[in-house]
LOKE-110202 format. One line per 8 residues: their letters; for each residue x, y, z of C-alpha. Coordinates in steps of 0.02 Angstrom, whole numbers, plus 50000, padded with zeros to 5 digits. Layout:
<recs>
A = X,Y,Z | ...
</recs>
This chain:
<recs>
XXXXXXXX = 49981,50002,50009 | 50066,50160,49945 | 50063,50310,50082 | 49965,50460,50028 | 50113,50571,50132 | 50268,50595,50186 | 50322,50441,50296 | 50447,50366,50370
XXXXXXXX = 50528,50186,50364 | 50613,50142,50506 | 50736,49992,50441 | 50744,49855,50585 | 50921,49833,50638 | 50977,49705,50791 | 51085,49744,50909 | 51271,49724,50847
XXXXXXXX = 51446,49687,50908 | 51612,49680,50864 | 51620,49482,50850 | 51469,49479,50733 | 51492,49610,50652 | 51676,49576,50589 | 51629,49545,50420 | 51733,49649,50331
XXXXXXXX = 51878,49739,50407 | 52019,49785,50316 | 52135,49634,50332 | 51993,49523,50284 | 51959,49618,50124 | 52138,49634,50086 | 52209,49548,49935 | 52313,49388,49942
XXXXXXXX = 52510,49436,49889 | 52473,49656,49903 | 52632,49722,49987 | 52598,49763,50181 | 52508,49920,50217 | 52622,50102,50226 | 52473,50163,50341 | 52372,50129,50462
XXXXXXXX = 52263,49990,50448 | 52074,50004,50542 | 51925,49898,50515 | 51745,49909,50442 | 51582,49819,50510 | 51428,49822,50434 | 51253,49752,50464 | 51119,49693,50342
XXXXXXXX = 50977,49824,50340 | 50776,49721,50362 | 50665,49840,50257 | 50506,49707,50280 | 50498,49777,50486 | 50447,49935,50561 | 50548,49934,50713 | 50660,50048,50790
XXXXXXXX = 50838,50027,50684 | 50980,50020,50821 | 51158,49961,50829 | 51272,49939,50985 | 51437,49902,50946 | 51582,49858,51074 | 51727,49941,50976 | 51685,50121,50937
XXXXXXXX = 51699,50195,50753 | 51716,50359,50703 | 51621,50381,50514 | 51468,50262,50441 | 51363,50271,50266 | 51216,50157,50201 | 51245,50053,50045 | 51133,49916,49967
XXXXXXXX = 51180,49790,49790 | 51178,49870,49645 | 51286,50039,49616 | 51180,50106,49486 | 51018,50120,49580 | 50965,50248,49654 | 50911,50256,49840 | 50727,50316,49861
XXXXXXXX = 50712,50430,49963 | 50813,50492,50127 | 50935,50400,50252 | 50945,50487,50387 | 51067,50462,50547 | 51095,50497,50735 | 51225,50418,50820 | 51282,50427,51023
XXXXXXXX = 51457,50462,51081 | 51567,50356,51192 | 51558,50359,51356 | 51383,50470,51317 | 51207,50440,51373 | 51149,50620,51241 | 51135,50548,51056 | 51181,50679,50922
XXXXXXXX = 51024,50750,50805 | 50957,50654,50659 | 51086,50726,50493 | 51059,50655,50320 | 51167,50565,50228 | 51174,50630,50029 | 51148,50493,49873 | 51303,50533,49821
XXXXXXXX = 51382,50487,49653 | 51371,50292,49673 | 51414,50259,49515 | 51612,50283,49550 | 51725,50186,49459 | 51654,50061,49338 | 51718,49922,49475 | 51636,49967,49597
XXXXXXXX = 51546,49834,49678 | 51402,49925,49776 | 51298,50090,49768 | 51293,50208,49917 | 51293,50386,50013 | 51412,50473,50068 | 51519,50442,50205 | 51459,50551,50375
XXXXXXXX = 51591,50572,50500 | 51535,50560,50668 | 51665,50558,50782 | 51700,50433,50910 | 51541,50360,50913 | 51480,50180,50998 | 51286,50186,50932 | 51198,50208,50779
XXXXXXXX = 50997,50227,50733 | 50932,50233,50554 | 50803,50273,50450 | 50726,50341,50291 | 50592,50490,50249 | 50510,50446,50096 | 50378,50573,50017 | 50245,50426,49960
XXXXXXXX = 50347,50282,49912 | 50330,50101,49950 | 50440,49978,50041 | 50456,49873,49904 | 50534,50017,49776 | 50702,50018,49921 | 50878,49951,49820 | 50894,49800,49894
XXXXXXXX = 51068,49724,49999 | 51046,49884,50109 | 51164,49886,50227 | 51228,50001,50381 | 51421,50028,50346 | 51546,50070,50506 | 51690,50133,50488 | 51861,50153,50618
XXXXXXXX = 52014,50228,50526 | 52117,50164,50674 | 52229,50279,50772 | 52354,50402,50715 | 52349,50557,50769 | 52490,50696,50662 | 52619,50747,50762 | 52723,50894,50690
XXXXXXXX = 52727,50968,50540 | 52678,50806,50403 | 52760,50789,50262 | 52702,50869,50067 | 52763,50783,49928 | 52899,50890,49840 | 52871,50976,49700 | 52954,50906,49540
XXXXXXXX = 53017,51041,49399 | 52858,50981,49288 | 52739,50844,49292 | 52762,50716,49147 | 52628,50791,49091 | 52637,50955,49092 | 52667,51061,48921 | 52785,51161,49032
XXXXXXXX = 52821,51248,49190 | 52715,51268,49305 | 52593,51458,49257 | 52588,51445,49450 | 52683,51386,49604 | 52643,51215,49669 | 52563,51215,49846 | 52620,51122,50002
XXXXXXXX = 52525,50947,49990 | 52527,50819,50104 | 52551,50678,50038 | 52430,50478,50063 | 52602,50441,50179 | 52552,50606,50278 | 52363,50558,50289 | 52412,50341,50347
XXXXXXXX = 52341,50284,50174 | 52348,50092,50199 | 52417,50049,50018 | 52367,49846,50044 | 52180,49906,49999 | 52233,50014,49827 | 52332,49867,49756 | 52253,49902,49580
XXXXXXXX = 52372,50017,49488 | 52326,50184,49428 | 52236,50259,49266 | 52294,50379,49167 | 52189,50506,49046 | 52200,50418,48875 | 52245,50616,48822 | 52371,50679,48932
XXXXXXXX = 52270,50804,49001 | 52146,50862,49121 | 52030,51004,49036 | 51920,51047,49225 | 51961,51057,49404 | 51768,50968,49507 | 51735,51076,49663 | 51672,50962,49796
XXXXXXXX = 51631,50922,49960 | 51637,50778,50065 | 51471,50818,50161 | 51561,50758,50321 | 51522,50857,50490 | 51619,51015,50533 | 51637,50976,50682 | 51809,50864,50695
XXXXXXXX = 51992,50951,50703 | 52122,50983,50595 | 52236,50879,50692 | 52070,50741,50639 | 52084,50777,50484 | 52184,50632,50438 | 52093,50492,50539 | 51931,50568,50401
XXXXXXXX = 52032,50551,50255 | 52068,50372,50295 | 51843,50309,50342 | 51830,50392,50177 | 51968,50292,50094 | 51908,50123,50189 | 51750,50159,50143 | 51770,50219,49963
XXXXXXXX = 51876,50054,49923 | 51772,49929,50059 | 51637,49958,50065 | 51571,50045,49881 | 51711,49918,49788 | 51817,50062,49673 | 51999,50055,49663 | 52071,50202,49763
XXXXXXXX = 51970,50355,49868 | 51893,50444,49709 | 51959,50618,49756 | 52105,50673,49665 | 52135,50806,49790 | 52053,50861,49981 | 52071,51006,50097 | 52022,51048,50251
XXXXXXXX = 51941,51174,50326 | 52111,51236,50413 | 52163,51251,50229 | 52284,51098,50198 | 52275,51002,50038 | 52321,50824,50045 | 52371,50699,49898 | 52208,50571,49871
XXXXXXXX = 52196,50470,49732 | 52370,50395,49686 | 52473,50384,49530 | 52558,50578,49556 | 52469,50733,49613 | 52576,50820,49461 | 52480,50677,49334 | 52304,50668,49244
XXXXXXXX = 52253,50533,49366 | 52071,50483,49332 | 51980,50485,49491 | 51782,50445,49547 | 51716,50602,49569 | 51595,50641,49425 | 51548,50531,49342 | 51527,50512,49146
XXXXXXXX = 51673,50682,49160 | 51811,50579,49269 | 51931,50541,49130 | 51913,50755,49070 | 51925,50807,49242 | 52062,50793,49425 | 51901,50806,49575 | 51962,50910,49743
XXXXXXXX = 51840,50882,49897 | 51831,51010,50051 | 51794,50916,50212 | 51650,50943,50303 | 51467,51001,50220 | 51442,51186,50166 | 51262,51184,50120 | 51218,51303,50238
XXXXXXXX = 51419,51359,50319 | 51504,51445,50242 | 51713,51368,50204 | 51829,51488,50278 | 51943,51582,50220 | 52095,51461,50202 | 51965,51332,50109 | 51938,51474,49982
XXXXXXXX = 52133,51499,49951 | 52193,51355,49952 | 52060,51280,49810 | 52151,51432,49694 | 52299,51405,49715 | 52301,51220,49708 | 52186,51259,49545 | 52294,51371,49468
XXXXXXXX = 52438,51245,49484 | 52338,51093,49434 | 52251,51187,49301 | 52421,51309,49235 | 52503,51115,49211 | 52428,51127,49047 | 52381,51291,48983 | 52216,51304,49041
XXXXXXXX = 52140,51480,49124 | 52049,51453,49289 | 51916,51606,49245 | 51878,51516,49096 | 51761,51384,49022 | 51796,51232,48915 | 51735,51091,48832 | 51697,50941,48891
XXXXXXXX = 51618,50783,48804 | 51495,50679,48918 | 51546,50506,48954 | 51358,50464,49004 | 51167,50527,49007 | 51141,50644,49129 | 51081,50766,49218 | 51135,50894,49342
XXXXXXXX = 51064,50995,49486 | 50996,51134,49397 | 50886,51011,49275 | 50993,51034,49125 | 50980,50857,49018 | 51106,50763,48899 | 51137,50632,48796 | 51289,50517,48799
XXXXXXXX = 51423,50616,48671 | 51362,50774,48690 | 51497,50943,48719 | 51444,51014,48853 | 51534,51204,48881 | 51584,51217,49076 | 51677,51324,49159 | 51867,51246,49179
XXXXXXXX = 51848,51289,49410 | 51670,51234,49438 | 51536,51134,49567 | 51500,50951,49541 | 51328,51002,49534 | 51362,51079,49386 | 51374,50914,49307 | 51289,50770,49396
XXXXXXXX = 51100,50807,49533 | 51167,50818,49670 | 51188,50978,49813 | 51367,50939,49799 | 51494,51055,49831 | 51347,51136,49922 | 51256,51292,49931 | 51386,51422,50011
XXXXXXXX = 51554,51324,49940 | 51445,51322,49762 | 51434,51525,49808 | 51601,51554,49843 | 51682,51485,49666 | 51675,51640,49568 | 51790,51731,49739 | 51929,51546,49705
XXXXXXXX = 51925,51567,49518 | 51972,51731,49541 | 52097,51714,49672 | 52156,51529,49523 | 52185,51672,49397 | 52280,51808,49514 | 52159,51926,49494 | 52102,51942,49682
XXXX = 52246,51917,49828 | 52213,51765,49960 | 52156,51861,50104 | 52246,51803,50265
</recs>
């Protein structure tokens, strides 16, 4: 029977213990024969959700988690309704407010095994509840194989300055020296990447170059500390690889709220590495994600400065004006946030520095960050000096 009005589908979930839920740890998913990790291994615990029972969804873990997401079997299937979660911090009796899990770019890599929401950083918690809010859809409309995934990225708070990738004179795909200086970039080793998770080799754009940069937000909590940023990135990496089946973290670069820039997907920050961040346009763009959510919160000036500096350098490798436009060829049928649609192979005029919502039907990178794109372009083009 179809609901006539907005309803809440509450998914049944029994008590979860560490012993019963270690279905997908980083150890168990590591491919045989892959090299030992250079980073900190965490654990991922999974629990099946039962949309056929109307009882309270509740999970209790014997060991804490710090990030979570909801996933399902078919990476091409959309999530009907909106998944919302709340958590209880370890040692606390207080529950968080209900928070929305954005339905991310589930297509991701061509290797994707599952669809999923964007992951959400929740701090240190040991209890979670999930609900799906709908506008009239039936339970049978939900994708099959719904699951709650709880991620513990492991310890590893940075002490002292993090290592940065040493800047070369020019990248192997660059037409010459970059037009802008290369900013400091924290290496994968610096944020503690578990390289045994990403055993597949990097892939590169066939053209040897990119044509645009796409700005994202990770739709996480903004309450993380900058000392937590490495752990946040490790958790995103584990979620993308272990839970969604991607070959590596989806973004080429990440920026924390203090303006620190991090290397994302492996393969060389100065090369045209193909990411999994902009469905239909991955082979032509580089993806830069800001840790946090910027739907109602404004991004700090340090973030704008770093986005401008990174875009100036990365696009400058290929002689691209960060304040200009380019023509991208659609790699799939698509519709964006503004209800513009196109077919596979269509030529699309895009800003060389644009938001994820320009090429996909998503709120990303959030209203407040999207509104700052003109200022970021001006900083990248050198027309407006970066503010302190």
